[in-house]
C-alpha positions in Angstrom: 33.6 -20.6 -70.4 33.9 -19.7 -74.1 34.0 -16.0 -73.3 36.8 -16.6 -70.8 38.7 -18.7 -73.3 38.3 -16.0 -75.9 40.0 -13.4 -73.7 43.4 -12.5 -75.3 45.3 -13.2 -72.1 43.7 -16.6 -71.5 43.9 -17.6 -75.2 47.5 -16.6 -75.6 48.5 -18.3 -72.3 46.8 -21.5 -73.5 48.7 -21.2 -76.8 52.0 -20.9 -74.9 51.2 -23.8 -72.6 50.1 -25.9 -75.6 53.3 -25.2 -77.6 55.4 -26.0 -74.5 53.5 -29.3 -74.1 53.8 -30.2 -77.7 57.5 -29.4 -77.7 58.1 -31.4 -74.5 56.3 -34.4 -76.0 58.3 -34.1 -79.2 61.7 -33.8 -77.3 61.2 -36.6 -74.8 59.9 -40.0 -76.2 59.2 -41.4 -72.7 57.1 -38.5 -71.7 55.3 -38.7 -75.0 54.1 -42.2 -74.2 52.9 -41.2 -70.7 51.2 -38.1 -72.1 49.5 -40.1 -74.9 48.2 -42.6 -72.4 46.9 -39.8 -70.1 45.2 -38.1 -73.1 43.5 -41.3 -74.1 42.3 -41.8 -70.5 41.0 -38.3 -70.2 39.2 -38.6 -73.5 37.5 -41.9 -72.4 36.4 -40.5 -69.1 35.1 -37.3 -70.8 33.1 -39.3 -73.3 31.6 -41.6 -70.6 30.8 -38.6 -68.4 29.2 -36.6 -71.2 26.7 -39.4 -71.9 25.7 -39.7 -68.2 25.5 -35.9 -67.6 23.6 -35.0 -70.7 20.1 -35.7 -69.2 20.9 -33.7 -66.1 22.2 -30.8 -68.2 19.0 -30.8 -70.2 17.0 -30.5 -67.0 19.2 -27.7 -65.6 19.4 -25.8 -68.9 17.3 -22.8 -67.8 19.3 -22.4 -64.6 22.6 -22.7 -66.5 21.4 -20.1 -69.1 20.6 -17.6 -66.3 24.0 -18.3 -64.6 25.7 -17.9 -67.9 24.0 -14.5 -68.5 25.1 -13.2 -65.0 28.6 -14.6 -65.6 28.8 -12.9 -69.0 27.9 -9.5 -67.5 30.4 -9.9 -64.7 33.1 -10.9 -67.1 32.3 -7.8 -69.2 32.6 -5.5 -66.1 35.8 -7.3 -65.2 37.2 -6.7 -68.7 36.4 -3.0 -68.3 38.2 -2.7 -65.0 41.2 -4.9 -66.0 42.2 -4.1 -69.6 45.1 -6.4 -69.1 42.8 -9.3 -69.9 42.5 -8.0 -73.4 46.3 -8.2 -74.0 48.2 -11.4 -75.1 50.8 -12.8 -72.7 53.6 -11.7 -75.0 52.5 -8.1 -74.9 52.2 -8.1 -71.2 55.7 -9.6 -70.8 57.1 -7.0 -73.2 55.3 -4.1 -71.5 56.6 -5.4 -68.1 60.2 -5.7 -69.3 60.0 -2.1 -70.7 58.6 -0.8 -67.4 61.3 -2.5 -65.3 64.0 -1.4 -67.7 62.7 2.2 -67.5 62.6 2.1 -63.7 66.1 0.6 -63.5 67.4 3.3 -65.8 65.7 6.0 -63.6 67.4 4.5 -60.5 70.8 4.3 -62.2 70.4 8.0 -63.2 69.4 9.0 -59.7 72.3 7.1 -58.1 74.9 8.4 -60.6 73.8 12.0 -60.1 
């Protein structure tokens, strides 16, 4: 999970969503109240679940470690095949806009000639 979260694409997407969430909470007081209550509820459930699940996780740790190793290798291969995962959202959007703009210019040129 940490490796996925550290991918540039995922990390920058989370930053964008987080900024939008914070901005929305700041701009709309009623939503802020609802969001704050939801955050507290999620935090309470997470804390309660963590204490119950901890003994089970300790028992499963060797299996989790093996699965984590396989997932890490798979993620590494995926990163090699999809270099897009190493780029932040802003760069992907910029590259896409440039590509579309270039194609539109090519089409305009072809139509006008």
